[in-house]
DONU-682662 format. One line per 8 residues: number of its first residue (from 1); their letters; for each residue x, y, z of C-alpha. Coordinates in steps of 0.1 Angstrom, whole numbers, plus 5000, padded with zeros to 4 digits. Layout:
// residues N
NUM> A> X/Y/Z; ...
This chain:
// residues 345
1> XXXXXXXX> 5694/4902/8498; 5669/4931/8495; 5633/4920/8493; 5617/4923/8459; 5581/4936/8454; 5556/4908/8464; 5538/4889/8437; 5501/4898/8436
9> XXXXXXXX> 5477/4870/8428; 5440/4877/8422; 5417/4853/8441; 5380/4852/8433; 5372/4832/8464; 5343/4853/8476; 5326/4853/8442; 5330/4816/8437
17> XXXXXXXX> 5317/4807/8472; 5289/4832/8474; 5279/4833/8438; 5281/4871/8436; 5297/4893/8409; 5334/4889/8410; 5341/4926/8405; 5324/4935/8438
25> XXXXXXXX> 5339/4908/8459; 5373/4899/8445; 5401/4895/8470; 5438/4898/8466; 5463/4873/8479; 5501/4878/8481; 5528/4852/8476; 5563/4857/8489
33> XXXXXXXX> 5591/4834/8478; 5619/4819/8498; 5648/4801/8482; 5684/4791/8488; 5691/4814/8458; 5670/4835/8435; 5640/4840/8459; 5628/4873/8474
41> XXXXXXXX> 5640/4861/8508; 5667/4836/8518; 5652/4827/8551; 5618/4816/8562; 5618/4840/8591; 5625/4870/8569; 5595/4862/8548; 5573/4858/8578
49> XXXXXXXX> 5585/4891/8592; 5575/4908/8559; 5539/4898/8563; 5519/4928/8576; 5505/4924/8611; 5468/4919/8615; 5462/4920/8577; 5429/4908/8562
57> XXXXXXXX> 5449/4898/8531; 5459/4861/8527; 5497/4856/8524; 5515/4825/8512; 5552/4820/8518; 5564/4796/8491; 5596/4779/8502; 5620/4764/8476
65> XXXXXXXX> 5638/4731/8480; 5666/4730/8506; 5674/4728/8543; 5668/4760/8562; 5688/4758/8594; 5669/4784/8615; 5644/4789/8643; 5611/4803/8630
73> XXXXXXXX> 5584/4821/8650; 5550/4830/8634; 5535/4856/8658; 5498/4857/8665; 5496/4889/8644; 5504/4871/8612; 5469/4862/8602; 5457/4841/8572
81> XXXXXXXX> 5492/4828/8565; 5502/4797/8546; 5537/4782/8545; 5540/4761/8514; 5567/4737/8503; 5571/4748/8467; 5579/4713/8453; 5549/4696/8467
89> XXXXXXXX> 5572/4670/8485; 5580/4675/8522; 5613/4656/8518; 5625/4684/8497; 5620/4713/8521; 5633/4711/8557; 5632/4736/8585; 5658/4723/8609
97> XXXXXXXX> 5669/4731/8644; 5686/4712/8672; 5678/4729/8705; 5669/4708/8736; 5651/4717/8768; 5682/4717/8790; 5703/4738/8766; 5713/4772/8779
105> XXXXXXXX> 5700/4801/8759; 5718/4834/8752; 5698/4848/8782; 5716/4824/8804; 5686/4802/8812; 5675/4768/8799; 5653/4769/8768; 5628/4745/8784
113> XXXXXXXX> 5605/4723/8764; 5585/4751/8747; 5616/4771/8740; 5633/4742/8723; 5609/4743/8693; 5624/4746/8658; 5592/4763/8646; 5566/4780/8668
121> XXXXXXXX> 5533/4791/8653; 5511/4813/8675; 5489/4826/8646; 5454/4814/8641; 5440/4805/8607; 5474/4792/8597; 5482/4765/8571; 5514/4746/8563
129> XXXXXXXX> 5517/4722/8533; 5545/4699/8521; 5571/4709/8547; 5594/4689/8571; 5596/4704/8606; 5626/4688/8623; 5644/4689/8656; 5676/4669/8650
137> XXXXXXXX> 5689/4669/8686; 5705/4635/8691; 5707/4623/8727; 5733/4597/8717; 5757/4626/8712; 5749/4641/8746; 5748/4612/8771; 5751/4635/8802
145> XXXXXXXX> 5720/4656/8792; 5689/4648/8812; 5664/4675/8799; 5663/4660/8764; 5629/4672/8753; 5633/4687/8718; 5603/4700/8700; 5600/4702/8662
153> XXXXXXXX> 5568/4722/8660; 5550/4741/8688; 5514/4750/8677; 5499/4778/8699; 5471/4791/8677; 5436/4781/8668; 5424/4767/8634; 5457/4755/8622
161> XXXXXXXX> 5460/4729/8594; 5491/4709/8584; 5487/4690/8552; 5512/4663/8540; 5540/4675/8563; 5567/4656/8582; 5574/4662/8619; 5606/4647/8630
169> XXXXXXXX> 5622/4645/8665; 5626/4621/8694; 5611/4632/8727; 5583/4657/8724; 5582/4662/8686; 5547/4678/8680; 5533/4701/8707; 5498/4716/8708
177> XXXXXXXX> 5499/4741/8736; 5474/4768/8746; 5491/4794/8769; 5458/4795/8787; 5446/4759/8791; 5410/4769/8795; 5411/4785/8761; 5408/4757/8735
185> XXXXXXXX> 5429/4757/8704; 5425/4734/8675; 5450/4719/8650; 5445/4694/8622; 5473/4672/8609; 5465/4653/8577; 5487/4629/8558; 5525/4630/8561
193> XXXXXXXX> 5544/4615/8590; 5549/4622/8628; 5581/4606/8641; 5595/4603/8677; 5599/4580/8706; 5585/4594/8739; 5554/4615/8743; 5560/4629/8708
201> XXXXXXXX> 5524/4640/8702; 5514/4660/8732; 5499/4691/8748; 5467/4707/8761; 5450/4717/8728; 5426/4698/8706; 5447/4680/8681; 5436/4656/8654
209> XXXXXXXX> 5461/4634/8635; 5442/4620/8605; 5453/4594/8580; 5490/4598/8588; 5520/4576/8594; 5531/4576/8630; 5566/4562/8635; 5578/4552/8669
217> XXXXXXXX> 5616/4555/8666; 5641/4532/8684; 5674/4551/8686; 5689/4528/8711; 5684/4552/8741; 5652/4537/8754; 5638/4502/8755; 5602/4515/8753
225> XXXXXXXX> 5582/4545/8740; 5549/4563/8742; 5529/4579/8713; 5513/4607/8731; 5509/4627/8763; 5476/4646/8765; 5471/4674/8791; 5436/4684/8783
233> XXXXXXXX> 5418/4709/8805; 5389/4694/8824; 5362/4715/8808; 5373/4706/8773; 5355/4676/8759; 5382/4668/8734; 5420/4664/8735; 5441/4643/8711
241> XXXXXXXX> 5426/4621/8684; 5445/4597/8662; 5422/4584/8635; 5426/4564/8603; 5464/4563/8607; 5491/4537/8607; 5516/4532/8636; 5549/4514/8630
249> XXXXXXXX> 5578/4507/8652; 5610/4486/8655; 5606/4484/8693; 5601/4449/8707; 5566/4436/8712; 5546/4450/8742; 5569/4479/8748; 5551/4510/8734
257> XXXXXXXX> 5522/4528/8751; 5494/4546/8734; 5495/4575/8758; 5507/4589/8792; 5482/4612/8810; 5500/4644/8817; 5489/4669/8844; 5513/4699/8842
265> XXXXXXXX> 5487/4723/8858; 5458/4722/8881; 5426/4712/8863; 5441/4690/8837; 5421/4658/8829; 5438/4643/8799; 5416/4631/8770; 5427/4609/8740
273> XXXXXXXX> 5411/4585/8715; 5429/4562/8690; 5404/4549/8664; 5404/4531/8630; 5442/4529/8633; 5466/4501/8625; 5487/4493/8655; 5519/4472/8655
281> XXXXXXXX> 5529/4444/8679; 5551/4469/8697; 5519/4484/8714; 5516/4471/8750; 5487/4447/8750; 5478/4447/8787; 5483/4483/8797; 5488/4508/8769
289> XXXXXXXX> 5476/4538/8790; 5495/4552/8819; 5505/4585/8835; 5535/4608/8839; 5549/4612/8874; 5522/4591/8890; 5493/4607/8873; 5464/4583/8868
297> XXXXXXXX> 5447/4580/8834; 5409/4581/8835; 5390/4555/8816; 5362/4580/8808; 5387/4601/8789; 5407/4575/8770; 5393/4552/8744; 5400/4531/8714
305> XXXXXXXX> 5377/4521/8686; 5379/4497/8656; 5417/4496/8656; 5434/4468/8637; 5467/4450/8636; 5486/4429/8662; 5486/4457/8687; 5449/4462/8687
313> XXXXXXXX> 5439/4437/8714; 5407/4445/8733; 5407/4438/8771; 5395/4454/8803; 5425/4479/8805; 5416/4492/8770; 5383/4510/8771; 5364/4509/8737
321> XXXXXXXX> 5339/4533/8722; 5307/4516/8710; 5295/4520/8675; 5270/4546/8688; 5293/4567/8709; 5321/4566/8683; 5300/4590/8662; 5308/4617/8687
329> XXXXXXXX> 5345/4612/8685; 5355/4620/8649; 5379/4644/8634; 5350/4667/8625; 5335/4667/8660; 5368/4673/8676; 5375/4704/8655; 5341/4719/8651
337> XXXXXXXX> 5341/4741/8682; 5315/4768/8685; 5323/4782/8650; 5318/4750/8630; 5353/4748/8617; 5358/4718/8594; 5391/4714/8577; 5387/4676/8574
345> X> 5397/4662/8540
């Protein structure tokens, strides 16, 4: 359907924050609506495409209830953009795809892990709220497929926040990936759920998962799983942080690892911390850290702190932060960077 004129919403942000006269500093935000019927746009991608490139104006794409079967790309030129689930409940608004890494694209080549993503966000200063990002590829339906990585969301921009969202997949659900590993990118995931079975929180960026529910799924394909696969660049102090969260799983006791060090490029020295998080009996007590393809995890880059639950055993193979050093490994310190960004709620 033809796009209607955008809805203009006055925002007095500058005046409120700076205490200056509103007339001189008022900004204007724009809201575009997506709905299965009755919206300005019927697809999320069409609304994203309608956002002007490199605009200083904040845009919100409000998405109505329903399942949107599409692959969405938010280019780096779509600045100050928010994707908002209109109902305030992520279970109402799904963006669904089912690509997998080994699937052949229209170009005749395999999609690969990054290309399998249902949603790819390259833009910085991006926010998503109350949405479900899902990759529904089911390995049980494709027993001969070996390249089964299937990403729900690929985050490729800096200063991205995801509030009360659901990320669903199996292998490789949530990816933080800087195209240039030496250039750090930061993402903040607060609330909601992250679901998967193998390496399903992964990448080379700085990613914080804060006060969320992490579900390690047992779909009958594997007998064990791994929460994460950090691939942090050596010069970056911070990689993946899981904090204040709850991990659950129906896997058997001692079968799920916290993380597998991943070295996909020269210079990767993976970094990850799990702190103040409830861990189930499924977590491997003796050796929760390991590596992919023979990579060795480094004790100086992997830590736990003040975790609870039956999977939170402390031993020599599970390095712990001290109460003093833990102050340097918080959501705020991971995300601050050189510009002092602090989206932490």
